[in-house]
MIMIVO-868234 format. One line per 2 residues: number of its first residue (from 1); their letters; for each residue x negated, y, z negated of N, C-alpha, C, CB. Coordinates in Angstrom, 1 decimal, padded with zeros to 4 digits, always signed. Atoms other than C-alpha are relative to their C-alpha. Glycine has a CB too. Example, Ala and Ser with C-alpha at 12.3 -4.5 7.8 and 13.67 -1.06 7.14 Angstrom:
REM MIMIVO-868234
1> as> -000.9,-001.2,+000.0,-012.3,-004.5,-007.8,-000.9,+001.2,+000.0,+001.0,+000.0,-001.2 | +000.9,-001.1,+000.0,-013.7,-001.1,-007.1,+000.8,+001.1,-000.8,-000.4,+000.5,+001.4;
//
This chain:
REM MIMIVO-868234
1> mk> -000.4,-001.0,+000.9,-075.3,+078.5,-052.0,-000.8,+001.3,+000.3,-000.1,-000.5,-001.5 | +000.9,-001.1,-000.3,-076.3,+082.0,-051.3,-000.3,+000.8,-001.3,+000.7,+000.9,+001.0;
3> kk> +000.4,-000.8,+001.0,-078.2,+084.2,-053.6,+000.7,+001.3,+000.0,-001.5,+000.0,+000.0 | -000.6,-001.3,+000.1,-076.5,+087.3,-054.9,-001.1,+001.1,+000.0,+000.9,+000.1,-001.3;
5> kt> +001.0,-000.9,-000.1,-078.4,+090.3,-053.8,+000.1,+001.1,-001.2,+000.0,+000.6,+001.3 | +000.0,-000.9,+001.3,-079.5,+092.6,-056.7,-000.9,+001.2,+000.4,-000.6,-000.8,-001.3;
7> ks> +000.7,-001.3,-000.3,-080.7,+096.2,-056.6,-001.3,-000.1,-000.5,+000.6,+001.3,-000.5 | +001.5,+000.0,+000.5,-084.5,+096.6,-057.0,+000.0,+001.1,-001.1,-001.2,+000.3,+001.2;
9> ky> +000.3,-001.0,+000.9,-085.7,+098.5,-060.0,-000.1,+001.4,+000.4,-001.2,-000.3,-000.6 | +000.2,-001.4,-000.6,-086.9,+101.3,-057.9,+001.4,+000.6,+000.5,-001.0,-000.2,+001.3;
11> ri> -001.3,-000.5,-000.6,-083.5,+101.7,-056.3,+000.9,+000.4,-001.2,+000.8,-001.1,+000.9 | -000.8,-000.4,+001.3,-081.7,+101.8,-059.8,-000.5,+001.2,-000.5,+000.0,-001.1,-001.1;
13> rk> +000.6,-001.2,+000.6,-084.2,+104.3,-061.1,+000.3,+001.2,+000.9,-001.5,-000.2,-000.3 | -000.3,-001.1,-001.0,-083.6,+106.5,-057.9,+001.3,+000.5,-000.2,-000.2,-000.4,+001.4;
15> ne> -001.5,-000.4,+000.2,-079.9,+106.4,-058.4,+000.3,+000.7,-001.3,+000.8,-001.3,+000.0 | -000.1,-000.7,+001.3,-080.2,+107.2,-062.0,-000.5,+001.5,+000.1,-000.8,-000.8,-001.0;
17> lr> +000.6,-001.4,-000.2,-082.4,+110.1,-061.0,+001.0,+001.0,+000.7,-001.4,-000.2,+000.9 | -001.0,-000.8,-000.7,-079.8,+111.5,-058.6,+001.1,+000.4,-000.9,+000.5,-000.7,+001.1;
19> kf> -001.1,-000.2,+000.9,-077.0,+111.1,-061.1,-000.4,+000.9,-001.2,+000.5,-001.3,-000.4 | +000.5,-000.8,+001.1,-079.1,+112.7,-063.9,-000.1,+001.4,+000.5,-001.4,-000.5,-000.5;
21> ek> +000.2,-001.3,-000.7,-079.9,+115.7,-061.6,+001.4,+000.7,+000.3,-000.6,-000.3,+001.3 | -001.2,-000.5,-000.4,-076.3,+116.2,-060.7,+000.7,+000.3,-001.4,+000.8,-001.1,+000.8;
23> en> -000.6,-000.3,+001.4,-075.3,+116.1,-064.5,-000.6,+001.2,-000.7,-000.1,-001.3,-001.0 | +000.8,-000.9,+000.8,-078.1,+118.5,-065.7,-000.6,+001.0,+000.8,-001.0,-000.7,-000.9;
25> kl> +000.7,-001.0,-000.7,-079.3,+121.8,-064.6,-001.4,+000.1,-000.4,+000.6,+001.3,+000.0 | +001.4,-000.1,+000.3,-083.1,+121.7,-064.4,-000.9,+001.0,+000.7,-000.5,-001.3,+000.2;
27> tk> +001.0,-000.9,-000.7,-085.9,+124.1,-063.8,-000.8,-000.8,+001.0,-000.8,+000.7,-001.0 | +001.0,+000.6,-001.0,-088.5,+123.5,-061.0,-000.8,-000.9,-000.7,-000.8,+001.0,+000.9;
29> ke> +001.0,+000.7,+000.8,-091.0,+122.4,-063.5,+000.6,-001.3,-000.6,-000.5,+000.9,-001.1 | -000.8,+001.2,+000.6,-088.5,+120.0,-065.3,+000.3,-001.0,+001.2,+001.3,+000.5,-000.7;
31> ke> -000.2,+000.9,-001.0,-087.6,+118.5,-061.9,-001.3,-000.7,+000.5,+000.7,+000.7,+001.0 | +001.2,+000.7,-000.4,-091.2,+117.8,-061.0,-000.3,-001.0,-001.0,-001.2,+001.0,+000.1;
33> rl> +000.3,+001.0,+001.0,-091.9,+116.2,-064.3,+000.9,-001.2,+000.0,+000.2,+000.7,-001.4 | -001.0,+001.2,+000.0,-088.7,+114.1,-064.1,-000.3,-001.0,+001.1,+001.5,+000.4,+000.3;
35> hw> +000.3,+000.9,-001.2,-089.6,+112.8,-060.6,-001.3,-000.8,-000.4,-000.3,+000.8,+001.3 | +001.3,+000.6,+000.4,-093.2,+112.0,-061.9,+000.4,-001.1,-001.0,-000.9,+001.1,-000.7;
37> wv> -000.4,+000.9,+001.1,-091.6,+110.2,-065.0,+000.7,-001.3,+000.7,+001.0,+000.8,-001.1 | -000.7,+001.0,-000.6,-089.2,+108.2,-062.7,-000.9,-000.9,+000.9,+001.0,+000.5,+000.7;
39> da> +001.0,+000.8,-000.9,-091.8,+107.3,-060.2,-001.1,-000.8,-000.7,-000.7,+001.0,+000.8 | +000.9,+000.9,+000.7,-094.0,+105.9,-063.0,+000.8,-001.3,-000.6,-000.7,+000.9,-001.3;
41> gh> -000.7,+001.3,+000.4,-091.1,+103.4,-063.7,+001.0,+000.3,-001.2,-001.0,-001.1,-000.4 | -000.9,-000.2,+001.3,-089.1,+105.1,-066.6,+001.3,+000.4,+000.5,-000.6,+001.2,-000.9;
43> sa> -001.3,-000.4,-000.2,-085.5,+105.9,-066.7,+000.1,+001.5,-000.2,+000.9,-000.8,-000.9 | -000.2,-001.4,+000.1,-084.3,+109.4,-066.2,+000.6,+000.4,-001.3,+000.8,+000.4,+001.2;
45> yd> -000.6,-000.3,+001.2,-082.3,+109.2,-069.3,-001.0,-000.2,-001.3,+001.3,-000.9,-000.1 | +001.0,+000.1,+001.0,-085.4,+108.3,-071.3,-000.6,+001.5,-000.1,-001.0,-001.1,+000.3;
47> lr> +000.4,-001.4,+000.0,-086.0,+112.0,-072.4,-001.3,+000.3,-000.7,+001.1,+000.7,-000.6 | +001.3,-000.3,+000.3,-089.5,+111.6,-073.5,-000.9,+001.0,+000.8,-000.6,-001.2,+000.1;
49> wl> +000.6,-000.9,-001.0,-090.7,+113.4,-070.5,+000.3,+001.5,-000.2,+000.5,-000.5,+001.4 | -000.5,-001.3,+000.4,-088.6,+116.4,-071.6,-000.7,+000.5,-001.2,+001.4,+000.0,-000.2;
51> ye> +000.8,-000.3,+001.2,-090.1,+116.3,-075.1,-001.4,+000.3,+000.1,+000.1,-001.0,-000.9 | +001.4,-000.3,-000.3,-093.6,+116.2,-073.8,-000.1,+001.3,+000.8,-000.5,-001.1,+000.8;
53> lr> +000.0,-001.2,-000.7,-092.9,+119.0,-071.4,+000.2,+001.2,-000.9,+000.9,-000.1,+001.1 | -000.3,-001.1,+000.9,-091.5,+121.2,-074.2,-001.2,+000.1,-000.9,+001.2,-000.2,-000.8;
55> ee> +001.3,+000.0,+000.8,-094.6,+120.3,-076.4,-001.0,+000.9,+000.7,-000.6,-001.4,-000.2 | +001.0,-000.6,-000.9,-096.9,+121.4,-073.5,+000.3,+001.5,+000.1,+000.0,-000.7,+001.3;
57> ee> -000.3,-001.4,-000.3,-095.0,+124.7,-072.8,-000.2,+000.7,-001.5,+001.5,+000.3,+000.6 | +000.2,-000.7,+001.2,-095.1,+125.6,-076.6,-001.5,+000.1,-000.4,+000.7,-000.7,-001.2;
59> ld> +001.3,+000.1,+000.2,-098.8,+124.6,-076.8,-000.7,+001.2,+001.0,-000.4,-001.5,+000.4 | +000.5,-000.9,-000.9,-099.5,+126.8,-073.6,+000.4,+001.5,-000.6,+000.7,-000.2,+001.4;
61> el> -000.3,-001.3,+000.6,-097.7,+129.8,-075.4,-000.9,+000.2,-001.2,+001.6,+000.1,-000.4 | +000.9,-000.3,+001.2,-099.7,+129.3,-078.5,-001.5,+000.4,+000.4,-000.1,-001.3,-001.0;
63> ls> +001.3,-000.1,-000.6,-102.9,+129.3,-076.4,-000.2,+001.1,+000.9,-000.4,-001.2,+000.6 | +000.0,-000.9,-001.1,-102.0,+132.1,-074.1,-001.0,+001.2,-000.3,+001.6,+000.6,+000.3;
65> gl> +001.0,-001.1,+000.3,-104.2,+134.8,-075.7,-001.4,-000.4,-000.1,+000.3,+000.7,-001.1 | +001.3,+000.6,+000.2,-107.3,+132.6,-075.8,-000.7,+000.2,+001.4,+000.2,-001.5,-000.5;
67> td> +000.8,+000.1,-001.3,-110.1,+132.7,-073.1,-000.1,-001.5,+000.4,-001.5,+000.6,-000.3 | +000.1,+001.4,-000.6,-110.7,+129.6,-070.9,-000.9,-000.8,-001.0,-000.6,-000.1,+001.5;
69> kq> +001.0,+000.8,+000.8,-113.8,+128.6,-073.1,+000.7,-000.4,-001.4,-001.3,+000.9,-000.3 | -000.7,+000.4,+001.4,-111.7,+128.9,-076.4,+001.0,-001.1,+000.3,+000.7,+001.2,-000.8;
71> kd> -001.1,+001.1,-000.3,-108.9,+126.7,-074.8,-000.8,-001.2,+000.1,+000.9,+000.3,+001.5 | +000.7,+001.2,-000.2,-111.5,+124.2,-073.8,-000.4,-000.5,-001.3,-001.3,+000.1,+000.9;
73> yv> +000.3,+000.4,+001.3,-112.7,+124.2,-077.4,+001.1,-000.6,-000.8,-000.6,+001.2,-000.7 | -001.2,+000.6,+000.6,-109.3,+123.6,-078.7,+000.3,-001.3,+000.5,+001.1,+000.8,+000.2;
75> ys> -000.3,+001.3,-000.7,-108.6,+120.8,-076.3,-001.1,-001.0,-000.4,+000.1,+000.2,+001.7 | +001.0,+001.0,+000.4,-111.9,+119.1,-077.0,-000.1,-000.4,-001.5,-001.4,+000.5,+000.5;
77> yc> -000.1,+000.3,+001.3,-111.4,+119.4,-080.7,+001.2,-000.9,-000.3,+000.1,+001.3,-000.8 | -001.3,+000.6,+000.4,-107.8,+118.1,-080.6,+000.3,-001.3,+000.8,+001.3,+001.0,+000.1;
79> mn> -000.2,+001.1,-000.6,-108.1,+115.4,-078.1,-000.5,-001.2,-000.7,-000.5,+000.0,+001.3 | +000.3,+001.1,+000.7,-108.0,+111.9,-079.6,+000.3,-001.3,+000.8,+000.9,+000.1,-001.2;
81> wn> -000.3,+001.4,-000.8,-107.8,+108.2,-078.4,+000.9,-000.9,-000.9,-001.5,-000.8,+000.2 | -000.9,+000.9,+000.7,-105.1,+105.8,-079.3,-000.3,-001.3,+000.5,+001.4,+000.2,+000.3;
83> pf> +000.4,+001.3,-000.4,-106.4,+102.4,-079.3,+001.0,-001.1,+000.3,-000.8,-000.5,-001.1 | -001.0,+001.0,-000.2,-103.1,+100.7,-079.5,+000.6,+000.0,+001.5,+001.1,+000.1,-001.0;
85> vd> -000.6,-000.2,-001.4,-101.9,+102.1,-076.0,-001.2,+000.2,+000.9,+001.1,+001.3,+000.1 | +001.3,-000.1,-000.8,-105.6,+102.6,-074.8,+000.1,+001.2,+000.8,-000.2,-001.1,+000.9;
87> ep> -000.1,-001.2,-000.7,-105.0,+106.2,-073.8,-000.2,+001.3,-000.9,+001.4,+000.1,+000.6 | +000.3,-001.2,+000.8,-105.8,+109.8,-074.9,+001.3,+000.5,-000.4,-000.9,+001.0,+000.8;
89> yf> -001.1,-000.8,+000.4,-103.4,+112.0,-076.8,-000.5,+001.2,-000.6,+000.9,-000.8,-000.9 | +000.2,-001.2,+000.8,-103.2,+115.5,-078.3,+000.2,-000.2,-001.3,+000.8,+001.0,+000.5;
91> dy> -000.2,+000.3,+001.4,-103.7,+115.2,-082.0,+000.5,+001.5,-000.7,-001.4,-000.6,-000.7 | -000.7,-001.4,+000.6,-101.2,+118.1,-083.5,-000.5,+000.2,-001.4,+001.7,-000.1,+000.0;
93> er> +000.4,-000.2,+001.4,-102.6,+117.3,-087.0,-001.3,+000.8,+000.0,-000.2,-001.4,-000.7 | +001.3,-000.8,-000.2,-106.1,+118.5,-085.9,+000.2,+001.3,+000.6,-001.1,-000.8,+000.9;
95> fe> -000.2,-001.4,-000.5,-104.6,+121.4,-084.1,+000.5,+000.8,-001.2,+001.1,+000.0,+001.2 | -000.5,-000.7,+001.1,-103.0,+122.5,-087.3,-001.1,+000.5,-001.0,+000.9,-000.8,-000.7;
97> el> +001.3,-000.3,+000.9,-106.4,+122.5,-089.0,-000.7,+001.3,+000.6,-001.1,-001.3,+000.0 | +000.7,-001.1,-000.8,-107.6,+125.1,-086.4,+000.5,+001.4,-000.5,+000.1,-000.2,+001.6;
99> dl> -000.5,-001.3,+000.2,-107.4,+128.8,-087.1,-000.2,+000.7,+001.2,-000.6,+000.8,-001.2 | +000.0,-000.4,-001.3,-106.6,+130.1,-083.7,-000.5,+001.5,+000.0,+001.4,-000.2,+000.7;
101> kn> +000.3,-001.4,+000.1,-107.3,+133.8,-084.9,-001.5,+000.1,-000.2,+000.9,+000.6,-001.0 | +001.4,+000.0,+000.3,-110.9,+132.9,-085.8,-000.8,-001.0,+000.7,-000.2,-000.2,-001.5;
103> lp> +000.8,+000.9,-000.8,-112.1,+130.8,-083.0,-001.3,+000.6,+000.4,+000.7,-000.4,+001.2 | +001.2,-000.5,-000.6,-115.7,+131.1,-081.7,+000.3,+000.8,+001.2,-001.0,-001.1,+000.3;
105> tf> -000.3,-000.6,-001.2,-115.8,+133.7,-079.0,-000.6,-000.4,+001.2,-000.3,+001.3,-000.1 | +000.7,+000.5,-001.1,-118.2,+132.1,-076.8,-000.6,+001.1,+000.9,+000.9,-000.9,+000.8;
107> ee> +000.6,-001.0,-000.8,-119.5,+135.3,-075.5,-001.3,-000.2,+000.5,+000.1,+001.2,-000.7 | +001.3,+000.4,-000.5,-122.4,+134.8,-073.2,-000.8,+001.2,-000.2,+000.1,-000.4,+001.4;
109> ee> +000.9,-001.0,+000.3,-125.4,+136.8,-074.3,-000.8,+000.2,+001.3,-000.9,-000.4,-001.2 | +000.8,-000.3,-001.2,-127.1,+138.6,-071.5,-001.4,-000.2,-000.1,+000.3,+001.4,+000.4;
111> ep> +001.5,+000.2,+000.2,-130.6,+137.7,-070.8,-000.7,+001.4,+000.5,-000.5,-001.4,+001.1 | +000.6,-001.3,-000.5,-132.9,+140.7,-070.6,-000.7,+000.0,+001.3,-001.0,+000.5,-001.0;
113> ei> +000.6,+000.0,-001.2,-134.1,+141.6,-067.3,-001.5,+000.2,-000.2,+000.6,+001.1,+000.9 | +001.5,+000.0,+000.0,-137.8,+141.1,-066.6,-000.6,+000.7,+001.1,-000.5,-001.3,-000.1;
115> dl> +000.6,-000.6,-001.2,-139.8,+143.5,-064.4,-001.2,-000.9,+000.3,-000.4,+001.6,-000.2 | +001.2,+000.6,-000.5,-142.2,+141.4,-062.4,-000.9,+001.0,+000.6,+000.4,-000.9,+001.0;
117> pf> +000.9,-001.0,-000.6,-145.2,+143.2,-061.2,-000.1,-000.1,+001.5,-001.4,-000.4,-000.6 | +000.1,+000.0,-001.6,-144.7,+142.2,-057.5,+001.3,+000.4,+000.6,-000.3,-001.3,+000.6;
//
């Protein structure tokens, strides 16, 4: 008795990916994220990748006027750990607590120059 050949999960996912790309017009950034998502073993039709990308883009827009140090401050304040899935996540509840217009400026104070006698 011969075993019936079955498609590998990888091949199924890649076929789904090609079909999804034909059915939907995607930006370059969306295509990159979708390929990363499918390569991680997810279905192209599981749209969590798109929701996450949209959240990131909205957050980038909100943070666009901040300095790099202020952005670092926001991320360090808002990153949290999910013990159930054992990975970090961005805590939007903590983000809403922040007043983006009144963040510390983190301006570096210039040290006075000292004239040395030699």
